[in-house]
C-alpha positions, 0 to 999 in steps of 0.5 A, spaced: 771 153 050 775 151 056 773 152 063 778 153 068 778 151 075 781 150 081 787 144 080 787 139 085 792 143 091 788 149 090 794 153 088 793 153 081 788 152 075 787 145 070 782 145 065 776 142 061 773 143 054 767 143 053 762 144 047 756 150 048 750 151 043 749 158 044 754 162 049 751 164 055 754 168 062 749 162 065 752 156 061 760 160 063 757 159 070 753 152 070 759 150 068 765 152 072 760 150 078 760 143 076 767 145 078 765 148 085 768 154 083 761 158 083 755 155 088 749 152 083 746 160 086 750 164 082 747 168 077 749 173 072 745 180 073 748 182 068 754 181 062 755 186 056 762 186 052 763 193 050 771 196 046 774 201 052 779 203 048 781 198 043 780 193 050 774 187 048 772 187 056 766 182 057 763 187 063 760 182 069 754 183 074 754 177 078 749 175 084 751 176 092 751 169 092 758 168 089 761 174 094 758 169 100 762 163 096 768 167 095 770 170 101 769 163 104 774 161 101 781 165 105 784 168 101 788 163 096 782 160 096 778 166 093 784 169 089 783 161 085 776 162 084 776 169 082 781 166 078 778 160 075 772 165 073 776 170 070 781 166 065 773 163 064 769 168 062 776 172 058 778 165 054 769 163 051 769 171 050 776 172 047 776 179 051 782 182 053 779 184 061 774 182 065 771 188 069 767 184 075 762 187 080 757 183 084 752 187 091 759 182 095 765 188 093 761 194 090 768 196 087 769 194 080 775 190 080 780 190 072 783 183 070 785 180 065 788 173 066 792 169 070 
């Protein structure tokens, strides 16, 4: 599984590969927390994978802790955080898009890999 995180300049992504006995959103969030992409108290309220119009979509609802952290990063930082989260989940689940929801931003965002 590839875990994406901010590069040293904070203007793009690097990646590292990890192995997991079982793929879970908790495992991915744990790995992302090690790279400061999410906080350790960020939790997945739910995570489902579904097919829509021939596309594999990960629907991920995160705790408010993620929103508070992402919004504290400024526009560029928030972009990198969301890009790393998106790419990690898309890669792990071999999905076409991620639908991210959270109490911090109730509208659904639909994203594809960056």
